[in-house]
SERO-4910 file (N, C-alpha, C, O; in steps of 0.05 Angstrom, whole numbers):
BEGIN
 pado doro    nc1    nc2    nc3   cac1   cac2   cac3    cc1    cc2    cc3    oc1    oc2    oc3
  Met    A     85  -1108    801     83  -1081    790    104  -1063    803    107  -1062    827
  Thr    A    119  -1050    786    140  -1033    796    130  -1005    801    117   -993    784
  Arg    A    135   -995    825    125   -968    832    149   -948    830    169   -952    843
  Thr    A    145   -927    814    166   -907    811    167   -890    836    147   -881    847
  Lys    A    192   -886    846    195   -870    870    204   -842    861    225   -838    850
  Phe    A    186   -822    867    192   -794    860    207   -781    883    197   -779    905
  Thr    A    230   -771    877    245   -756    897    246   -727    888    238   -721    865
  Arg    A    254   -709    905    256   -680    898    275   -677    874    271   -660    857
  Arg    A    296   -694    874    315   -691    852    303   -699    825    308   -685    805
  Thr    A    288   -721    824    276   -729    799    255   -709    789    253   -704    765
  Leu    A    240   -698    808    220   -678    800    234   -653    788    225   -642    768
  Leu    A    256   -644    800    270   -621    790    282   -627    763    282   -610    745
  Thr    A    293   -652    759    304   -659    733    282   -659    712    287   -649    689
  Ala    A    259   -670    718    236   -670    699    227   -642    692    222   -636    669
  Ser    A    226   -625    712    217   -597    708    237   -583    690    229   -568    672
  Ala    A    263   -587    695    283   -575    678    281   -584    649    285   -568    631
  Gly    A    276   -610    646    273   -621    619    250   -609    604    252   -601    581
  Met    A    227   -606    618    203   -594    605    208   -565    599    200   -555    578
  Ala    A    222   -551    617    228   -522    612    246   -520    587    242   -501    571
  Gly    A    264   -539    584    282   -538    561    266   -542    535    271   -529    515
  Ile    A    247   -561    536    230   -566    512    215   -541    505    213   -534    481
  Leu    A    202   -528    525    186   -504    520    203   -482    509    195   -467    491
  Ala    A    227   -479    520    245   -457    512    254   -460    483    257   -441    469
  Thr    A    260   -485    475    270   -489    448    248   -494    428    253   -494    404
  Gly    A    224   -497    437    202   -502    419    200   -531    409    184   -537    391
  Arg    A    217   -548    419    217   -576    409    198   -593    425    206   -611    440
  Ala    A    173   -588    422    153   -603    436    149   -630    422    153   -632    398
  Pro    A    142   -651    437    137   -677    424    114   -676    404     98   -657    405
  Ala    A    114   -695    386     94   -695    364     66   -693    374     49   -681    361
  Phe    A     60   -705    397     32   -706    407     24   -679    419      1   -676    427
  Ala    A     43   -660    421     36   -634    434     44   -610    417     53   -590    426
  Gln    A     40   -613    390     46   -592    372     30   -567    378      6   -569    383
  Ala    A     42   -544    377     28   -519    382      8   -513    359     12   -522    337
  Ala    A    -12   -498    366    -32   -489    346    -18   -470    326      2   -457    333
  Pro    A    -28   -468    302    -16   -449    282    -15   -421    294    -33   -412    308
  Lys    A      5   -406    286      7   -378    295    -11   -361    276     -7   -361    252
  Lys    A    -31   -348    288    -50   -333    272    -39   -306    264    -28   -291    282
  Leu    A    -40   -299    239    -31   -273    229    -55   -259    215    -61   -266    192
  Val    A    -68   -241    228    -90   -226    216    -80   -203    199    -63   -188    208
  Phe    A    -90   -201    174    -81   -182    155   -106   -166    146   -124   -177    135
  Ala    A   -106   -139    152   -129   -123    145   -122   -103    123    -99    -93    121
  His    A   -141    -98    106   -138    -79     83   -165    -65     79   -186    -77     84
  Val    A   -164    -40     70   -189    -24     69   -207    -32     45   -231    -25     45
  Asn    A   -196    -46     26   -213    -53      2   -214    -83     -1   -196    -98      8
  Ala    A   -235    -92    -13   -239   -121    -19   -236   -125    -49   -236   -105    -64
  Ala    A   -234   -150    -58   -234   -155    -86   -260   -144    -98   -281   -145    -84
  Pro    A   -260   -133   -122   -239   -137   -143   -217   -117   -143   -202   -115   -163
  Glu    A   -214   -101   -122   -191    -83   -121   -165    -99   -125   -162   -120   -112
  Ser    A   -146    -90   -141   -124   -106   -150   -106   -116   -127    -98   -139   -127
  Ala    A   -101    -98   -107    -84   -107    -85    -99   -128    -68    -86   -148    -60
  Ala    A   -125   -125    -64   -140   -144    -47   -140   -171    -60   -137   -191    -46
  Ile    A   -143   -173    -86   -143   -199   -100   -116   -213    -94   -116   -237    -88
  Asn    A    -95   -198    -95    -69   -211    -91    -62   -215    -62    -46   -233    -56
  Phe    A    -73   -200    -44    -69   -206    -15    -84   -231     -7    -74   -246     10
  Glu    A   -106   -237    -20   -120   -262    -15   -102   -285    -24    -99   -305    -10
  Trp    A    -90   -282    -47    -71   -302    -57    -47   -305    -38    -39   -328    -32
  Met    A    -37   -283    -28    -14   -283    -10    -20   -300     15     -4   -316     24
  Ala    A    -44   -295     27    -51   -310     51    -52   -340     46    -43   -356     63
  Lys    A    -63   -348     24    -65   -376     17    -37   -388     14    -32   -411     22
  Glu    A    -19   -373      0      8   -383     -4     23   -386     22     37   -406     26
  Val    A     21   -366     39     35   -367     65     26   -392     81     43   -406     92
  Asn    A      0   -396     82    -11   -419     97     -1   -446     85      6   -464    100
  Ala    A     -1   -447     59      8   -472     46     37   -477     50     46   -499     57
  Arg    A     54   -456     47     83   -460     48     93   -464     77    114   -475     82
  Ser    A     77   -454     96     85   -457    124     78   -485    135     86   -492    157
  Lys    A     63   -501    119     55   -528    126     41   -529    154     46   -546    170
  Gly    A     23   -510    157      6   -510    181     17   -494    205      4   -492    225
  Ala    A     42   -484    202     54   -469    225     42   -441    227     41   -430    249
  Leu    A     34   -430    204     23   -403    204     -6   -404    193    -12   -420    175
  Asp    A    -22   -386    203    -50   -384    194    -56   -354    188    -66   -340    205
  Met    A    -49   -346    163    -54   -318    155    -83   -316    146    -93   -330    129
  Gln    A    -97   -297    158   -125   -292    152   -128   -264    141   -123   -244    155
  Phe    A   -136   -262    115   -138   -236    102   -167   -225    104   -186   -240     98
  Phe    A   -170   -200    112   -196   -187    113   -195   -162     96   -182   -143    103
  Gly    A   -210   -162     74   -211   -138     57   -237   -123     63   -259   -133     57
  Lys    A   -235    -99     73   -257    -81     78   -274    -87    102   -285    -69    115
  Thr    A   -276   -113    109   -296   -120    129   -287   -116    158   -303   -111    175
  Leu    A   -261   -118    163   -251   -118    191   -248    -90    201   -258    -83    222
  Ile    A   -233    -73    187   -227    -45    195   -230    -28    169   -216    -32    150
  Pro    A   -249     -8    170   -256      6    145   -238     29    137   -241     40    115
  Gln    A   -220     39    155   -204     63    149   -174     57    151   -165     41    167
  Glu    A   -159     69    133   -130     64    131   -116     69    157   -100     53    166
  Leu    A   -121     92    170   -107     99    194   -114     80    217    -97     75    234
  Glu    A   -138     71    217   -146     52    238   -132     25    234   -124     12    253
  Val    A   -129     17    209   -114     -7    203    -86     -5    214    -76    -23    227
  Met    A    -73     18    208    -45     21    216    -42     23    247    -23     12    258
  Asn    A    -61     35    260    -60     37    289    -62      9    301    -50      3    321
  Ala    A    -79     -8    289    -83    -35    299    -57    -52    295    -50    -68    312
  Val    A    -43    -47    273    -18    -62    269      4    -52    289     18    -68    300
  Lys    A      5    -26    292     25    -14    311     21    -25    339     40    -30    353
  Ser    A     -5    -28    347    -10    -37    374     -8    -67    378     -6    -77    400
  Gly    A     -7    -81    355     -5   -110    356    -32   -124    357    -34   -148    360
  Ser    A    -54   -108    355    -81   -120    355    -84   -138    331    -98   -159    333
  Ile    A    -72   -130    309    -71   -148    285    -41   -149    277    -25   -132    285
  Ala    A    -34   -168    260     -6   -172    254      3   -155    230     25   -144    230
  Ile    A    -14   -153    209     -5   -143    184    -26   -124    173    -50   -128    177
  Gly    A    -17   -103    159    -36    -85    146    -22    -68    126      3    -69    123
  Ser    A    -38    -52    111    -27    -34     91    -40     -6     95    -64     -5    100
  Pro    A    -24     15     93    -36     42     94    -50     49     69    -62     71     67
  Ser    A    -49     32     49    -61     37     23    -53     64     12    -29     70     12
  Gly    A    -72     81      4    -66    107     -7    -57    127     14    -49    149      6
  Ala    A    -58    120     39    -50    139     60    -22    136     70    -15    144     92
  Ala    A     -5    124     53     23    118     62     38    143     70     53    142     90
  Ala    A     34    165     56     49    189     62     39    202     88     54    216    101
  Thr    A     15    196     96      4    206    122     16    190    144     25    201    165
  Val    A     17    164    141     28    146    162     58    147    163     70    148    185
  Phe    A     70    148    140    100    148    138    108    173    122    112    171     98
  Pro    A    111    196    135    119    221    121    145    217    105    150    232     85
  Glu    A    162    197    113    186    192     98    181    185     69    198    189     52
  Met    A    157    175     63    150    166     36    138    189     19    133    185     -4
  Gly    A    133    212     32    120    234     18    134    244     -7    121    253    -26
  Ala    A    160    243     -7    175    253    -30    168    239    -56    168    252    -77
  Phe    A    162    213    -54    156    198    -78    129    206    -91    123    200   -114
  Leu    A    112    220    -75     86    228    -84     86    255    -98     66    263   -110
  Val    A    108    270    -95    109    297   -108    105    293   -138    118    277   -150
  Pro    A     87    309   -150     80    304   -178    103    305   -197    119    324   -198
  Tyr    A    105    284   -213    125    281   -235    154    277   -226    172    278   -242
  Leu    A    158    274   -199    186    269   -191    194    240   -198    216    236   -208
  Val    A    176    221   -193    182    193   -202    175    192   -231    153    198   -240
  Lys    A    195    183   -247    192    186   -276    174    165   -289    157    172   -305
  Asp    A    177    140   -280    161    119   -292    163     94   -274    175     95   -253
  Tyr    A    150     72   -282    149     48   -266    177     36   -261    183     28   -239
  Ala    A    193     36   -282    220     24   -279    236     40   -259    251     28   -243
  His    A    234     66   -259    247     83   -240    238     76   -211    254     73   -193
  Ala    A    212     74   -208    201     68   -181    209     41   -171    218     38   -148
  Tyr    A    206     20   -187    212     -7   -179    242    -10   -170    248    -22   -150
  Ala    A    259      2   -186    288      0   -180    295     13   -154    312      3   -139
  Met    A    282     35   -148    287     49   -122    277     32    -98    291     28    -79
  Phe    A    252     24   -100    239     10    -77    250    -18    -73    249    -28    -50
  Asn    A    260    -31    -94    272    -58    -91    302    -57    -86    315    -78    -85
  Gly    A    313    -33    -82    341    -30    -78    348    -16    -52    334    -19    -32
  Lys    A    370     -1    -52    380     11    -28    361     31    -15    359     33      9
  Ile    A    346     46    -32    327     65    -22    305     51     -6    298     60     16
  Gly    A    295     29    -17    275     14     -3    285      1     23    271      1     43
  Asp    A    310     -8     22    322    -20     47    325      1     68    320     -4     92
  Lys    A    333     25     61    336     47     80    309     55     92    307     59    116
  Leu    A    288     56     76    262     62     86    252     41    105    240     47    126
  Asp    A    257     16     98    249     -6    115    261     -3    143    248     -6    163
  Gln    A    287      3    144    301      6    169    290     30    185    287     28    209
  Glu    A    285     52    171    273     76    185    246     69    197    240     77    219
  Ile    A    230     54    182    203     48    191    205     28    215    188     30    233
  Gln    A    224     10    215    228     -7    238    236      9    263    225      6    284
  Asp    A    255     27    259    265     43    281    244     62    293    242     64    317
  Lys    A    229     76    275    211     96    285    183     86    293    171     96    312
  Tyr    A    174     66    279    146     57    282    143     28    292    121     19    298
  Lys    A    165     14    295    165    -14    304    148    -31    285    133    -48    294
  Leu    A    152    -26    259    138    -41    238    159    -51    218    178    -37    211
  Lys    A    155    -76    209    172    -88    189    159    -86    162    136    -95    159
  Val    A    173    -75    142    162    -73    115    165   -101    102    187   -111     99
  Leu    A    143   -113     94    144   -138     79    148   -134     49    163   -149     36
  Cys    A    136   -113     39    142   -105     11    130    -77      6    112    -68     20
  Phe    A    141    -65    -15    130    -40    -25    114    -48    -50    122    -65    -66
  Tyr    A     91    -35    -54     76    -38    -79     64    -11    -86     70      9    -73
  Asp    A     48    -10   -106     37     16   -114      9     13   -126      1     -9   -134
  Phe    A     -4     35   -127    -30     37   -141    -27     50   -168    -47     57   -181
  Gly    A     -3     54   -176      2     65   -203      2     96   -202      2    108   -181
  Phe    A      3    107   -226      2    136   -229    -27    145   -230    -45    131   -241
  Arg    A    -32    168   -218    -59    178   -216    -67    194   -240    -51    209   -251
  His    A    -92    192   -247   -104    207   -270   -130    219   -260   -142    210   -241
  Phe    A   -139    240   -274   -163    254   -266   -188    239   -276   -189    229   -299
  Trp    A   -208    238   -259   -235    230   -268   -254    253   -261   -254    263   -239
  Thr    A   -270    262   -281   -287    285   -277   -314    281   -291   -317    264   -309
  Ser    A   -333    296   -282   -360    293   -292   -368    312   -314   -385    305   -331
  Lys    A   -356    336   -315   -366    356   -333   -349    360   -358   -359    365   -380
  Lys    A   -323    358   -355   -305    361   -378   -279    347   -373   -272    341   -350
  Pro    A   -264    340   -394   -238    327   -391   -217    347   -382   -220    371   -386
  Ile    A   -196    337   -369   -174    354   -360   -150    348   -378   -134    330   -373
  Val    A   -147    364   -399   -127    359   -420   -102    375   -414    -80    366   -420
  Glu    A   -105    400   -404    -83    418   -399    -88    432   -372   -111    432   -363
  Pro    A    -68    444   -360    -72    456   -334    -95    475   -331   -109    475   -311
  Arg    A   -100    491   -352   -122    511   -349   -150    497   -346   -169    510   -337
  Asp    A   -152    472   -355   -178    458   -352   -185    453   -322   -208    447   -316
  Leu    A   -165    455   -305   -170    450   -276   -182    475   -262   -192    473   -240
  Arg    A   -181    498   -275   -191    522   -262   -220    519   -254   -237    513   -270
  Gly    A   -226    525   -228   -253    523   -218   -263    495   -212   -285    492   -202
  Gln    A   -247    475   -218   -255    447   -214   -249    439   -185   -226    441   -175
  Lys    A   -269    428   -171   -266    418   -144   -259    388   -146   -275    372   -152
  Ile    A   -233    383   -139   -222    356   -143   -217    343   -116   -202    354    -99
  Arg    A   -230    320   -111   -225    306    -86   -196    296    -85   -186    285   -105
  Val    A   -184    299    -62   -157    288    -58   -156    272    -32   -172    276    -14
  Gln    A   -137    254    -30   -133    239     -5   -121    259     16   -111    280      9
  Gln    A   -123    250     41   -117    268     63    -88    269     71    -80    264     94
  Ala    A    -71    276     51    -43    281     56    -37    307     42    -47    312     20
  Lys    A    -20    323     54    -15    350     44     -6    350     15    -13    368     -1
  Val    A     11    331      7     22    331    -19      1    329    -41      4    340    -63
  Phe    A    -21    315    -35    -42    312    -55    -57    339    -59    -63    346    -82
  Gly    A    -62    352    -37    -75    379    -39    -57    398    -53    -66    414    -70
  Asp    A    -31    398    -47    -12    416    -60    -10    410    -90     -7    429   -106
  Thr    A    -13    385    -97    -12    378   -126    -35    391   -141    -30    404   -161
  Ile    A    -59    387   -132    -83    397   -146    -83    428   -146    -88    440   -166
  Asn    A    -78    439   -123    -78    469   -121    -55    481   -138    -59    501   -151
  Gly    A    -32    468   -137     -9    478   -153    -14    475   -183     -4    492   -198
  Leu    A    -28    455   -191    -33    451   -220    -56    468   -230    -60    470   -254
  Gly    A    -71    480   -211    -91    499   -220   -120    493   -211   -138    509   -217
  Gly    A   -124    471   -197   -151    464   -188   -156    472   -159   -140    485   -147
  Asn    A   -179    463   -149   -186    467   -121   -188    440   -107   -206    425   -112
  Ala    A   -169    435    -89   -168    409    -76   -188    407    -54   -192    426    -38
  Val    A   -202    384    -52   -221    379    -31   -213    353    -17   -219    331    -27
  Pro    A   -199    355      6   -191    331     21   -215    315     31   -234    327     42
  Met    A   -215    289     27   -239    273     34   -232    244     35   -217    234     18
  Gly    A   -242    229     55   -239    200     56   -254    187     34   -274    198     25
  Trp    A   -245    163     25   -258    151      2   -287    144      8   -303    145    -11
  Gly    A   -294    138     32   -321    130     38   -342    152     31   -366    146     28
  Glu    A   -333    177     29   -352    199     23   -353    207     -6   -370    222    -14
  Val    A   -334    196    -22   -329    207    -49   -353    204    -68   -362    223    -80
  Ile    A   -364    180    -70   -386    176    -89   -410    193    -83   -422    205   -101
  Thr    A   -417    195    -58   -440    212    -50   -434    242    -56   -451    256    -66
  Ala    A   -409    250    -51   -401    278    -56   -402    284    -86   -410    306    -94
  Ala    A   -394    265   -102   -395    269   -131   -423    270   -142   -430    287   -159
  Lys    A   -440    253   -131   -469    254   -139   -482    280   -132   -500    289   -147
  Ser    A   -475    291   -109   -488    315   -100   -476    341   -110   -486    363   -106
  Gly    A   -453    339   -125   -440    362   -136   -420    376   -117   -410    397   -123
  Val    A   -415    364    -94   -396    376    -75   -368    375    -88   -352    394    -83
  Ile    A   -362    355   -104   -337    354   -119   -344    350   -149   -365    340   -156
  Asp    A   -326    359   -166   -329    355   -195   -314    330   -205   -318    322   -228
  Gly    A   -298    319   -188   -283    295   -195   -261    289   -175   -262    298   -152
  Gly    A   -243    273   -183   -221    265   -166   -199    253   -182   -197    259   -206
  Asp    A   -181    237   -170   -161    224   -185   -156    196   -174   -157    191   -150
  Leu    A   -150    178   -192   -145    150   -185   -127    138   -207   -127    148   -230
  Pro    A   -113    116   -201   -101    101   -222   -122     87   -239   -145     82   -229
  Ile    A   -116     81   -264   -135     68   -281   -146     42   -269   -170     36   -270
  Val    A   -127     26   -257   -135      0   -246   -158      3   -225   -174    -16   -222
  Asn    A   -159     25   -211   -179     29   -191   -204     44   -200   -224     44   -186
  Met    A   -202     58   -223   -226     72   -233   -248     51   -238   -272     56   -233
  Lys    A   -240     29   -249   -260      8   -255   -268     -7   -229   -292    -11   -225
  Ala    A   -249    -15   -213   -255    -30   -189   -272    -15   -170   -289    -26   -157
  Leu    A   -267     12   -167   -283     28   -148   -307     42   -161   -320     58   -148
  Lys    A   -312     35   -186   -337     43   -200   -341     74   -202   -363     84   -198
  Val    A   -319     88   -208   -322    117   -211   -338    124   -236   -347    147   -239
  Tyr    A   -341    105   -254   -357    110   -278   -386    116   -271   -401    126   -288
  Glu    A   -394    109   -247   -421    115   -239   -425    145   -234   -448    155   -235
  Val    A   -404    160   -229   -406    189   -223   -388    206   -240   -386    230   -235
  Ser    A   -375    195   -260   -357    211   -277   -360    203   -306   -367    180   -313
  Lys    A   -353    222   -323   -355    217   -352   -327    214   -365   -324    199   -384
  Tyr    A   -308    228   -354   -282    230   -367   -259    219   -350   -258    222   -326
  Ala    A   -241    205   -363   -215    197   -351   -193    210   -367   -190    205   -391
  Ser    A   -178    227   -354   -157    242   -367   -130    233   -358   -123    235   -334
  Met    A   -114    221   -376    -89    208   -368    -66    228   -365    -53    236   -385
  Ser    A    -62    237   -340    -43    259   -334    -19    249   -320      2    263   -319
  Tyr    A    -19    225   -308      4    213   -294     16    232   -273     41    234   -271
  His    A     -1    246   -258     10    268   -241     22    259   -214     41    271   -206
  Asn    A     11    239   -201     23    229   -176     28    199   -178     11    184   -186
  Tyr    A     52    191   -171     57    162   -168     48    154   -140     52    170   -121
  Gly    A     36    131   -137     24    123   -112     37    100    -98     25     78    -97
  Pro    A     61    103    -86     73     81    -72     61     76    -44     51     95    -31
  Thr    A     61     51    -36     52     44     -9     66     19     -1     86     11    -14
  Asn    A     58      6     21     72    -17     30     54    -36     45     31    -29     52
  Val    A     64    -59     52     52    -78     70     71    -80     94     95    -85     91
  Val    A     60    -76    118     78    -76    142     67    -96    163     43   -102    163
  Met    A     85   -104    180     79   -124    201     89   -113    227    110   -101    229
  Asn    A     73   -118    248     82   -110    275    109   -123    280    113   -147    277
  Leu    A    128   -107    289    156   -116    291    159   -137    312    175   -156    308
  Glu    A    145   -135    334    147   -156    355    137   -183    345    148   -203    351
  Ile    A    115   -182    330    104   -207    319    123   -218    298    128   -242    297
  Trp    A    134   -201    282    154   -209    262    178   -223    275    187   -244    267
  Asn    A    188   -211    297    211   -222    311    204   -248    325    222   -263    332
  Gly    A    178   -254    328    170   -279    340    169   -303    320    165   -325    328
  Leu    A    174   -297    295    175   -318    274    203   -330    273    222   -317    281
  Thr    A    205   -354    264    231   -366    260    244   -354    235    230   -342    218
  Pro    A    271   -355    233    284   -345    209    273   -357    183    271   -343    163
  Glu    A    266   -382    184    255   -395    160    228   -384    153    222   -379    129
  Gln    A    211   -379    173    185   -367    168    187   -338    158    172   -330    140
  Gln    A    207   -323    169    211   -296    160    219   -295    130    209   -279    115
  Lys    A    238   -313    123    247   -314     95    223   -321     76    220   -309     55
  Met    A    208   -341     84    185   -350     68    165   -327     65    155   -322     43
  Leu    A    160   -312     86    141   -290     86    150   -268     67    135   -256     53
  Leu    A    176   -262     68    188   -241     51    187   -250     21    181   -234      4
  Asp    A    192   -276     17    191   -287    -11    163   -284    -22    159   -275    -45
  Val    A    143   -292     -6    115   -291    -16    107   -262    -19     92   -255    -38
  Ser    A    116   -245     -2    109   -216     -4    120   -204    -29    106   -189    -43
  Arg    A    145   -211    -37    157   -201    -61    142   -212    -86    139   -198   -106
  Glu    A    133   -237    -85    117   -248   -107     91   -234   -109     81   -229   -131
  Thr    A     79   -227    -86     54   -212    -86     58   -184    -98     41   -174   -113
  Gln    A     80   -172    -91     88   -145   -102     88   -146   -132     77   -129   -146
  Val    A    101   -167   -144    102   -169   -173     75   -172   -185     69   -160   -206
  Arg    A     58   -188   -173     31   -192   -183     14   -166   -183      0   -160   -202
  Ile    A     16   -151   -161      2   -125   -159     12   -106   -180     -3    -92   -194
  Arg    A     38   -104   -183     50    -86   -202     41    -93   -231     36    -75   -247
  Glu    A     40   -118   -237     32   -126   -264      3   -118   -269     -4   -109   -290
  Ala    A    -14   -122   -249    -42   -115   -251    -46    -85   -255    -62    -76   -271
  Thr    A    -29    -69   -241    -31    -40   -242    -20    -29   -268    -33    -14   -282
  Glu    A      4    -38   -275     18    -26   -298      6    -35   -324      6    -20   -344
  Ser    A     -6    -59   -325    -16    -70   -350    -39    -54   -362    -43    -54   -386
  Val    A    -54    -39   -345    -76    -23   -355    -70      6   -356    -87     22   -364
  Asp    A    -45     14   -349    -38     42   -347    -26     53   -373     -4     64   -373
  Asn    A    -42     49   -394    -34     61   -420    -61     68   -435    -82     57   -428
  Phe    A    -59     85   -454    -83     96   -467   -101     75   -479   -125     74   -474
  Ala    A    -89     57   -494   -105     36   -508   -119     18   -488   -143     12   -492
  Lys    A   -105      9   -468   -117     -9   -448   -138      6   -431   -158     -6   -425
  Ala    A   -132     31   -424   -151     46   -408   -178     49   -423   -199     47   -412
  Lys    A   -176     54   -450   -200     57   -466   -216     30   -465   -240     31   -462
  Ser    A   -202      8   -469   -216    -17   -470   -228    -24   -442   -249    -38   -441
  Glu    A   -216    -15   -420   -226    -20   -394   -250     -3   -386   -269    -12   -374
  Leu    A   -249     23   -394   -268     42   -383   -290     51   -403   -312     57   -394
  Glu    A   -284     50   -428   -305     59   -447   -330     42   -448   -352     52   -453
  Pro    A   -328     15   -443   -352     -1   -441   -371      9   -419   -395      3   -419
  Phe    A   -360     23   -399   -377     34   -377   -385     63   -382   -396     76   -364
  Gly    A   -381     72   -406   -391     99   -413   -371    122   -409   -378    145   -413
  Met    A   -347    116   -401   -327    137   -396   -312    144   -423   -309    126   -440
  Val    A   -304    168   -425   -288    177   -448   -260    181   -438   -255    196   -419
  Val    A   -241    167   -450   -213    168   -441   -197    186   -460   -199    183   -484
  Val    A   -183    205   -448   -167    224   -464   -139    225   -454   -133    219   -431
  Glu    A   -121    233   -471    -93    237   -464    -88    266   -456    -93    284   -472
  Ala    A    -78    271   -432    -72    298   -424    -44    306   -434    -28    289   -442
  Lys    A    -39    332   -434    -13    343   -443      6    342   -419     10    361   -404
  Val    A     18    318   -416     34    313   -392     57    332   -388     62    341   -366
  Glu    A     70    339   -410     93    357   -407     85    385   -397    100    398   -383
  Glu    A     61    394   -404     52    420   -394     47    418   -364     53    437   -349
  Phe    A     35    396   -355     30    392   -327     57    390   -312     60    401   -290
  Arg    A     76    376   -324    102    373   -311    116    400   -307    127    404   -285
  Lys    A    115    417   -327    128    443   -324    115    460   -302    130    473   -287
  Val    A     89    459   -300     75    474   -278     84    463   -251     89    478   -232
  Ala    A     85    436   -249     93    424   -224    121    432   -216    127    438   -193
  Gln    A    139    431   -235    167    438   -230    170    467   -220    187    473   -203
  Gln    A    154    484   -231    155    513   -224    142    519   -197    152    534   -181
  Lys    A    118    507   -193    101    516   -170    101    497   -146     95    506   -124
  Ile    A    108    472   -151    106    452   -129    133    442   -120    137    438    -96
  Trp    A    151    437   -138    176    425   -131    193    441   -111    205    429    -93
  Pro    A    196    467   -113    215    481    -96    211    476    -66    231    472    -52
  Ala    A    186    477    -56    182    474    -28    189    445    -19    200    442      3
  Tyr    A    182    426    -35    188    398    -28    218    391    -31    228    375    -15
  Lys    A    231    404    -50    259    399    -53    274    408    -28    293    394    -19
  Ser    A    267    430    -17    280    440      8    272    423     32    288    419     50
  Gln    A    248    412     32    238    396     54    252    369     56    260    360     77
  Tyr    A    256    356     33    267    329     32    297    328     28    309    307     33
  Gly    A    309    349     19    338    351     17    352    328      4    348    324    -20
  Ala    A    367    312     19    383    291      8    366    269     -6    374    259    -27
  Leu    A    343    262      6    326    242     -7    316    252    -34    315    236    -53
  Trp    A    309    277    -35    300    289    -61    322    285    -82    316    276   -104
  Asp    A    346    293    -75    368    291    -94    373    262   -103    379    257   -126
  Glu    A    369    244    -84    373    216    -89    352    206   -109    359    191   -128
  Ile    A    327    214   -105    306    206   -124    309    218   -151    308    205   -172
  Glu    A    314    245   -151    316    259   -177    340    250   -193    338    248   -218
  Gly    A    361    243   -180    385    235   -194    388    205   -198    408    195   -209
  Phe    A    368    189   -189    370    160   -190    370    150   -219    354    159   -235
  Lys    A    389    133   -225    391    121   -252    384     91   -251    395     76   -234
  Val    A    366     83   -268    358     55   -269    379     38   -282    376     14   -284
***
């Protein structure tokens, strides 16, 4: 039997070799590392359109990474509030999250896109966010918040839902208490168009509507059904007053810990998820489809006088935001698809 003689030199050589393996990540087959866990939190669960597609995204990432990544999606159950989700991503407690409808609160840079009627239509929005404007926002968000944008998506254009009467023209908003999300631009929209804005988190909305604290609110068509506003409202008025962009972001340190191949794959799947969410949102955002989606639940769908609302917005709401956003405003307003 041959006995190996260990000298100080052989031990140092072995240690250096092991250190090299650990540094390069080239561990032998019998010592493969456990999958890198990527927890993804969102405030809503299926059947909300984004949540359905984030579930798909997690499965795709896991399959395409061949066991190297383990993305776990939690809709509604892990963290119930948008700002709490984003704080968890910023701190690195979880890897991925979305500010959902609170994007303008978390990222004031995105507030300009929410100004009523500034974004013209879906084609206008998609071309901006998938191009140089989106790239610039991604870099700003990395620099300021240490978050990497995986993709931009949206909840569509917002329309009024109300219990007592439809909102067909601006004067119909007089005296109406309309719930808005907790970002200044939403309150300015409703107040500027003629209503009374009531800022409120989504968790309180249904109870507030049942008790008469609010007369209604606004949501994209895709979420009126998913969030069951038909239980507390009679009318859906298609006014297209706010476009609702948001994003999916990842803790930048965790992002930088992925290999270039994993980063590319994650961006590819994120962009595919973006397309799926956009299709789900836009496909129901027209009068005929909205009627077929909502009237079986007892809602009456009406077409609002969009140009009248647009004129009021341009006169009463646009001036303050135009001076606030300056160059970005001009870029959005002058953007050609």
